[in-house]
N, C-alpha and C positions, 0 to 999 in steps of 0.2 A: 151413037152408042145404043146399045140394046137396053131394054127396060130392066132386064135382070141385072145387068152391070150397075145401072143407076141405083136400083134397090139395094144391091150388095154394098155399094159405096156409102149410101145413106145409113144403112144399118151398121156398117163398120165404123163410120164416123160417130154416130150416136153412141155406140157402145164404148168407143174410145173416150168420148167426152164424159160419159157417166163414170167410167173407170178412173179417170183423172180426178173427178170431183170426189168420188168415194175415197180415193187414196189421200187426197188433201185432208178430208175430214177425219180419216183414220189417224193421220199424223197429228192433227190437233187434239184428238181424243187421247192419244198416247202422251202428249206433252202435259195435258191436264192431269192424267193419271200419275205422271212423274211428280208433278207439284203436290198432288194429294198425298202420295206416299211419303214425300219429304216432310209434309206437315204432320202426318201420322207418326213418322219417325221422331220428330221433335217432341211430340206429345208423350210418346213412350219413354223417351230419354228423361223428360220432366218427371214422369211417374217413378222412374227408376231412381232419380235423385231424391225424390221425396221418400221413397221406400228405404234408401240407404240412410237418410237422416233419421227416420223413425227407428231403424235398427240401431243406430248409434245412440239415440236417446234411450231406447229400452235397455241397451247395454249399460248406460250410465245409471239408470234406475236400479238395475240388478246389482251393480257395484255398490250403490248407496245402501241398498237393503242388506247386502252381505256385510258391509262395514258396520251397519247398525246391529246386526246379529252378533258380530264379534264383540262390539262394545257391551251388549247385554250379557254375553258369556263372561266377559271380564268382570262385570259387576256381580254376576252370580258367583263367580269364584271368590271374590273378596267378601261378599256377604256370607258365603258358606264358611270361609275361614274364620270370620268373626263369630259365627254361631258355634263353631267347633271350639274356639278358644274360650268362649263364655261358659261352656258346659264344663 
């Protein structure tokens, strides 16, 4: 064999080996990225659940305050009627 052919075979073999190693590492990195994205998705779903619970809690607080305002208006109407009847 000629030295050029030997050099070409060695270079091609080395390039093939490096390409295979890089491909395997790329696949591993992609699997790790998939796991990381799944974890981030779970975290965001948790935050979303907390946000919905807070929104529900705030809704209940607003309902309570509105009910309290209604009760105060009813008392105001009754006290106003008593003052009008007393005069």
